[in-house]
N, C-alpha and C positions, 0 to 999 in steps of 0.2 A: 426101452431105455437104450440110450446112445452107446455105443460100442466103448467109448472111453470111460462111461461110468462102470460098464461091466468089468472092465479091466482095472477098476480102482483108480483110474487117472483123474486128476482133477485139473479143471482148465486154469491155466496160468494167467493170472492177472498182472498186466505190465505195471511195473513199478516205476513211477516219477521220482527221479532224483532231484532234490531240492539243491539249489545252488546258493550258497550263502553270498550275499552282497551287502555292501553298506547302504544304508538308508539315502535316498536321494536329497539333493539339496533343498532347503526350504522354498527358495525362488521357484524352482522346477515344480515342486508340489503345487505352490499356489498357481502356477500357470496352468497345470494340468487340471486343477479343480475349478478354476473361474473362466478361462478362456473357452469361447465356443469351439465346437467340433470343427475340424479342417483348418483352424486358424494356422497351425503350424505349416500346412502345405501351401496356404496363401502367403505367408510370410517368406517362405522359401522360394516360392515363384517370384515375389517382388524383390528379393535379394538377387536372384539370378537376372532378372530384368535390369536392375540397377548396375550389376556388373558388366552385363552387355553394353548398357548405355555408355558407361565409363570407358569401356574399351573402344567404342565407336568414336568419342569425343577425342580420346587420346591418341588414336590412330589416324585422325583426320579424315574420317569418312562421313562427316556430318552431311556435307553437300551431297555426297553420292546416295546417301540415305534419302534426303529430302527430294532428290530427282527421281528416285526410285519410286517413291510414294506418289509424287505427282504424275509420273507417268502412270501408275496403276490406276489412279482415280480417273485420269483423262481417257485411258483405254475403256474403263467402265462406261463413262459417259458418252464416248463415242460409240459404243456397241449399243447403246440405249438411244441412238438417233440424233445426238448433239454434235456430230463431227462438222467441223467448218468446211463446208463444201464450196462457197463461192466468197471471193474478197474483191471488195471495190475500193480503189485507192484513188482520190482526186487531189489534184493541187501539186502534183510532183513534176519537176522538171529536170533538176540535176540528179536526184537520187532514183535507183530503179526500184520496182516493186519488191524484188528479192531482198534489196538493201533495207527497205523500210520495214518489212516483216523482221528481218534479222535484228534491226535495232530494237523493234518493240517487243521481241522475245516470243514471236508468234512462229510455232514450226508445225510440221505435219503431223505431230503428236498431240498438239493443242486441241482442246474441246471447247467448244462455245459456252457450255455450262459453267465450266470452272475458269474461264478466262478473265483476268482482272483488268477491266477497261481501263480504269484510272491508272493502274500500274504500267499499261501499255503506253498510254499518253504521257505519263511522266518520262518515261525511257525515250519516247520520241523527241520530247522537248529538250531532252539533255543533249541532243546532238545539235552541233552548232549550225548545221544547214537549215534546221526547222524551228521557225519562229513560233508556231502554234500548231495544235493537233486536236482533232475531235474523234473519238472512237466509239462507234455504236455496234451493240450486238442486236442483230435482228434474228429471233429464234424461228426455226430450230437449228439453222446453218448457215447463216449469212453474217459476214463481218464487213463493216463499212469504216474507212478512214479517211478523215479529211485533213490535209495538211496545209500549212502556209510555209512556203520556203523563203528563206534570206536570198538575196540576189548578190553575187560577187560584184563587188563595187571597185576595188583597187587591189594593186600589189604593194605589199609593205615589206620593206627591207630594214632589218635592225639585227645588229650583232653578227653581221654576215649570213644571216638567214632570210630566205625569200619565202613570204607567204601569201595567201588570198585572204582578203578581209571584206566583211560586209560594210555597209555605210555606217553601222553603229559601232564599228572597231572589232565586232566579233571575229576571231580567227576561224575561217572556214575549212582551210585545208594548209597543213605545214609544208606544202610543196606546191610547185606551179607545173600544170600541165599546158600543152600546146593552145589549148582554146582560151586560156586566160592571159595570154601573151600581150593582147592588144589593150588590156586595162592599164589605167594611168598608174604610175609609180610613185609612191611616197617613202621617204627614207628618214629614219632617226626615231629615237625614243620619244614616244607620245604622238608620232604621226598617224597611229591607227585610229585614234579616237579624236584628232582634230582634223583629220583629212576632209570629211564632208563638208565642213563650212568653208574651208580654203578653197578646194577644188570647185565649189558652187560659185564663189567669187572669181577665180580664174576663169571659169567659163563664161563670164560676162564680158571677157576681153579676148575674142577669138584669134586676133592677130597674135598675141602672146601664147596663148593656149596652144595653138597649132604648132608651134615650134618648140614646145616644152617637152623635154624628155623626162624630167624627175623634179618632184618638189621636195626639197630637203628641209626639215625641221631642226633648227639650230637651238640648242639649249632649252628645248621645249616652249620657246617663247616667239620666235620669228622664223621666216621662211626665206630659203634661196631658192633660186630656179636654176636648173642646169638645163640649157638648151640642146637641142639635137646636134648642132655643129661644136658643141664643147664650151659655149659662152656661158659663164656664170653671172646671174644677177642676184645681187644680195639687197634683198628688199628690207624696208625700215620694219620696227616693231609695231608702229602705229601708222594710220593712214595707208594701208596697203593698196586699197582701191585707188587713191590718187597717184600712187607709185606705178601701178599697172596702166593707168590712163596716159601718163607721161611716156611710159614706154611705148605705148601704141602710137602716140603722136610722133616721137622721135624716129621710130621705123617708117612710119609712113612719109615723114618729111625729109629725113636724112639717111634712111636706109641703115638704121644703127645696127641692126642684126647681121647685116652682110659686110660690115667693116672689119678690119684686121684687128680685132681686139679680143681679149681673154676674159674680161671681167668688167662689170658696171657696178659700182658702189652707190647704193641710194640710200644709206643709213643716216647721213647727215641731212637735216631738214632743209639747209640753205644751198647746197650744192650737189652735183653730181659728178663722181669721179670715175674716170675711164682708164683701164689699165691696158696698154697695148700689148701686142704679142712681141716676142723677141725679134722677129724680123721687122716689124713695123717700128719697134723701138730704135733699131740699128739704122733704119732708113731714116728716121727722124733726126737721129744724132748727125748723120751724113748732110742731111740738108741743112741743118742749122750751121754745121762746120763750113760749109761751102759759102754760106751767107755772111760769115765773119769777115770784117775789112781786113784786107792784106797791109802789112807794114810797108811803108815806103823807104827807100834808101836813105840813111842818114837820121832816121829816127831812133831816138834814144830808146834803150831797151826799158 
């Protein structure tokens, strides 16, 4: 027998105290009876995930999250052998390779596996210098980009701002570097889209074209020429080719562009109006004054 039995001691049985509580709500009882096990854990996790997502959206961290997820999957793809090891870019003249890759969103973290070729192409075509682009992925690690660049065609001045434009009027650069200073200058609203046809016409008359400093579109309907010596040529709205041909003839025959004049108005179809400079005008007035007949003594007033 055990010592405690000899001593007449009985084992003490722990007594559980019952705590009185109110019966649970019927909805809770129904959920406990009919929902599968661990549903509460899943709902709790879902609620926490929703709260975290709401916090990310309200905190403005969505872009950071997307970038982090993209970098993670690219890192996994790169470690699996899909790192972009070589890049071939054809057709570039104005843009550097680094500029093209930056425009297309291709970085050192990008993987060939997850690179969106169509997305890169759309980004490239959104750049004003790039008229068209082709993007090819050559697995496991080669990227090929073929681009067609627009050509700088003219300088366009409008509203006091000077820009570089293509022949279709696309604004290539909102500023002008030295390499573009030799381009023809067009001025005025609408001159960017109408310059190609007018400058092509002007090029057919090299005697006028060679001395032209700027072509100015007036009222989006007709052109003026500003020559390098400051002479203004006001061209008609119609029959511009005939007006340029007449200017060529007048300069060849009478050295029109070398005369002391400030403007030639060709807007009237039946006449050509020449405006003399101030000095030439004064000299002309003096000449006519000297040619006036002098009054004889005794003549009546």
